[in-house]
C-alpha positions, 0 to 999 in steps of 0.5 A: 500500499502506498504512503498516500493511501495510508494517509488517506485512510488515517483516522482524523482525531481532530475532526472525526468524533463519532458521538452519534449513530443513525439506524437504517430507518432514519432514527438518530441518537447521539450526545453533545458536550461543552467542557471549558476549563478556565484560569482567572487571574486578577491584578490591580485594584481588587480590594474591598474599600470598606474592609480591605479584603480582596473581593476578586480571588484568583481561580482555576476550575471548570467553567462548564461541564455541559453534557447533552443527549438527543434523539431525532425521528425521521418525521421531523421530531426530536428531543434534547436533554442537557445538564451542567455537571459543574453548576449542577443545573439543568440547561437546554431540555426541550422537544422540537418539531418543524419543517420548512413549510410551517417553521420550527416549534420548541417546548421546554426549557431554552434560552430567552431571546433578548441579548443575542450574544446569550440567547442565540449564539452558542456558548461554544462559539463566543468570541471572548470567554464571557458575554459582554456586561449589558448582555449579562445584565439584561438577558433572562437566562433559560426559561420554560416556555414555547417558541416558533421560528420561521425562515420561509421568507427570503432574508428574514428570520422570525422567532416568537415565544412565550415563557411561563413558570420559571425554569427546571431549577426552581428559579426565575418565576415569571411569564410573558411573550418575546420576539426576535426578528432578523434581517439579512440583506446579505447572506453568502459564503463568507459575506453576511450582514445581520440586523436584528431586533428583540423584545420581551415582556415579563411579569414577575408574580408572587410565588408560593413554595412547597410549604405554602410560604408566599414570596413577593415578586422581585427583580435584579439586574447585575453583571460579573466583570466578564470573568465568571468564575467569581460570584462577585458583581461590581455592578448590582441593582440588588433585590428590588421588591414588588416588581411588576412588568419588566420590558427588555429591548435589544438591537443587534448587528454583525458583519462578516467579511471574509476573515473579519467579524464586527458585532455589537448590541444595544440593550435596555430594560424597564421595570415597573413596581406595584408600590410607590417606587418609580420605574427603573431603567438601565442597560448598555452596549458593546462593540467587538471586532475580530480578525482571523489571521489564518484567513478563514471566515466565521460560520453563520447559520440560522441567525447566529455567528458560529465557530470556524472550520479551520482550513489548515492542519495547525488550525485557525488563529483569531485576534479580537477586541471589545468595548462594553458598557452598562449603566444600572443607576437610575433614580434611587437605585444605584446599581453602578456603572461599569465599562470594560476593554478586552483583548483576546486571541483564539486558536481553533484546532480542528472541529472540537478543540478551542483555546482562548486567552483574554485580557480585561481592563475593567472600571466600575463606579458604584455607590457604597451605602456603608461608606456613603460615597461612590467607590471606583474599582478597576481590576485587570483580569488575565483569563485562559480557557481550554475548551472541548466541544462536540 
């Protein structure tokens, strides 16, 4: 046998991960996973002005250990069940049915729509280790509900949803409608323009636990410093009692031009209260740019920016920069203001391995009730991630 023939039949360990099988009748069964091991190292201003102790501690641990099982039937029905072994929380768990004529229906738990970087773009495909500040503050996370997505019109994608009953982890009680509309004036291979708008209304009702104890509805808006191994938030509205309707709104855009990705979002929220407290509003925006040094283009499908398929055996290399800003001060609610500058580099090795490095310079300004003055904290954060996904 020739040398060429040996190489032609060699197992491609970087790309050929056999995590699914299909029966002769067309039924498919498989598994998916997303495992991320992170290092967060803090320097600069990381002390608590009220007590002198560090408020941001260096950490090295798993960020996610998500494992999914799925099954697909040949007549257009499938089901997915997922659990994060790190946070010990249920993630995406839903039934799906659809076709090109009637659209796609989902019933179960999945991500909510406002905050494109969180709600639509997969955690396997984020340009930076963590989502931007305003996305963290505004997005609702996963909820139980139903949605319908339709792509039957040229250049348009429409998703309508209704969230109800909190989530599978027993949190986030509330219900209401949501919508996400995407227009692609240009969508070709390596050339995409994405324009989108998303909105939702959530009603935070009184909840009663298994012992019959009622809890008044509350709302809270906060963000980690784009380094999410820590539980510390430099900006945080705190628990706001007697919350009623919460409106969320987002504008999003992206341009993929060969190796270039430019992306941004503008996000706002407005929360009403049933007592004398006035309406509370806040939000922010981010802008990012990324360049693939090895010449590839980021994937794009169904209204979402994806990872990249490397064109070289040594993988694909990307550099990126982002500015993000969030403002949670409004009236008597002094949740604080923060902006971050982030530089990053990504190495995509095959279809299942990704290595990321970020450097974040954060700046926050938040009123401290104990000291009766505003406190400025501006840490620098060095982050590393090794990611395995399939």
